[in-house]
C-alpha positions in Angstrom: 38.3 29.5 1.9 36.8 26.0 2.3 35.1 24.4 -0.7 31.3 24.6 -0.6 29.5 22.0 -2.7 27.1 23.5 -5.3 24.5 20.9 -4.7 23.7 19.1 -1.4 25.0 15.5 -1.1 22.6 12.9 0.3 19.8 13.6 2.8 19.8 15.4 6.1 20.7 13.1 9.0 18.8 15.1 11.5 15.6 13.4 12.7 12.5 15.6 12.8 11.0 16.3 16.2 7.6 14.7 16.6 5.1 14.9 19.4 3.6 11.5 18.7 3.1 8.6 21.2 5.5 5.7 20.9 4.2 2.8 18.8 5.0 -0.9 19.2 5.4 -1.5 15.4 8.2 0.9 14.3 8.6 -0.5 10.8 8.8 2.4 8.4 7.5 2.8 4.9 9.2 0.8 2.1 10.2 1.9 -1.4 7.8 0.7 -4.0 9.2 -1.5 -6.8 6.9 -0.1 -9.5 7.7 2.8 -11.8 6.9 5.9 -9.8 7.8 9.6 -10.3 10.8 11.2 -8.7 8.9 13.2 -6.2 7.0 10.2 -4.9 10.3 8.3 -4.9 11.8 11.0 -2.7 8.8 10.9 -0.3 8.9 7.2 0.1 12.7 7.1 0.5 12.6 9.8 3.2 9.7 8.1 5.0 11.7 4.9 5.0 14.9 6.6 6.1 13.2 8.4 8.9 11.3 5.3 9.9 8.1 7.2 9.7 4.8 5.3 9.3 1.9 6.3 7.1 0.0 7.3 10.3 2.8 9.5 11.5 3.1 11.2 8.1 -0.7 11.7 7.9 -1.0 13.2 11.4 1.9 15.6 10.8 1.2 16.7 7.3 -2.6 16.5 7.1 -2.5 14.3 3.9 -4.8 11.3 4.1 -3.3 7.9 4.3 -5.1 6.5 1.2 -3.7 9.5 -0.7 -0.1 8.6 0.3 -0.7 4.9 -0.4 -2.2 5.8 -3.8 1.1 7.3 -4.9 2.7 3.8 -4.7 0.7 2.4 -7.6 -1.7 4.6 -9.5 -1.8 8.3 -8.6 0.7 11.1 -9.0 1.1 13.4 -6.0 -0.7 16.8 -6.2 1.2 19.9 -5.5 -0.5 20.8 -2.3 -0.3 17.4 -0.7 3.3 16.9 -2.0 4.4 20.2 -0.5 2.7 19.4 2.8 4.4 16.0 3.1 7.8 17.4 2.0 7.5 20.1 4.6 6.8 17.4 7.2 10.0 15.6 6.0 11.9 18.9 6.3 12.3 19.5 2.5 11.3 22.4 0.3 10.0 22.2 -3.2 11.7 24.9 -5.3 12.1 24.4 -9.1 15.7 25.1 -10.0 17.2 25.1 -13.5 20.4 23.2 -14.1 23.5 25.3 -14.7 23.8 23.8 -18.2 20.4 25.1 -19.2 21.3 28.7 -18.3 23.3 31.1 -20.5 27.0 30.7 -19.7 27.4 34.3 -18.3 24.4 33.8 -15.9 25.6 30.4 -14.9 29.0 31.8 -14.0 27.6 34.7 -12.0 25.2 32.3 -10.2 28.0 29.9 -9.3 30.2 32.8 -8.0 27.3 34.1 -6.0 26.6 30.7 -4.5 30.2 30.3 -3.5 30.4 33.8 -2.0 27.2 33.1 0.0 28.4 29.6 0.9 25.2 28.1 -0.2 24.3 25.5 -2.8 22.5 26.4 -6.1 18.9 25.6 -4.9 19.4 27.7 -1.8 20.8 30.5 -3.9 17.8 30.5 -6.2 15.4 30.5 -3.3 17.2 33.5 -1.8 17.2 35.4 -5.1 13.5 34.8 -5.5 12.8 36.1 -2.0 14.9 39.2 -2.6 13.1 39.8 -5.9 9.7 39.6 -4.4 10.6 41.9 -1.5 12.1 44.5 -4.0 9.1 44.3 -6.2 6.8 45.1 -3.3 9.0 47.9 -2.1 9.1 49.5 -5.6 5.3 49.4 -5.9 4.1 52.9 -5.2 1.2 53.6 -2.8 -1.2 54.6 -5.7 -0.5 51.4 -7.5 -1.3 49.4 -4.4 -4.5 51.5 -3.9 -5.5 50.8 -7.6 -5.0 47.1 -7.1 -7.1 47.0 -3.9 -9.8 49.2 -5.6 -10.0 46.8 -8.5 -10.3 43.9 -6.1 -13.1 45.6 -4.2 -14.9 46.4 -7.4 -14.8 42.8 -8.5 -16.0 41.5 -5.1 -18.8 44.0 -4.9 -21.0 42.2 -7.5 -21.6 38.9 -5.7 -22.4 36.1 -8.1 -25.6 35.0 -6.3 -27.2 38.2 -5.2 -30.7 37.4 -6.7 -31.2 40.9 -8.1 -33.2 41.4 -11.3 -31.0 42.7 -14.1 -32.2 45.0 -16.8 -32.3 43.3 -20.2 -30.0 45.1 -22.6 -31.9 46.7 -25.6 -31.1 44.9 -28.8 
């Protein structure tokens, strides 16, 4: 049984496939020298490593160029734009607790499961979350689903701007 690392080492060396025209200036994005957050640091490191320009990243992810440039100095990335850009760079954003933060019994079982599945800890957490969601949906009975849908329909029936005169409640 070969040893599988619990955490990935380094970045993926596979270049993403892009359907963009070749450009004359192929200089990539550089790493800012200011104090920036870890997610923005990851984005700029990967943009530089993959020699991707702001224009390429913007076209592939849908995030505006000024938004990405704003992360260099003054803004923190929002969740939606960060997720879109990380997906373009072939990364996933999945919050994972450190093994030291978990109870020892759970940490041991999680490590054993990761080794058995030949996955690292973040991949194991993502797989466990997917399995939990599927199981929860399967366990939900049909009448519970119908009740949730009926509640949703009831809330959506009273449109906020229907311009209907309301009766004044008696005091």
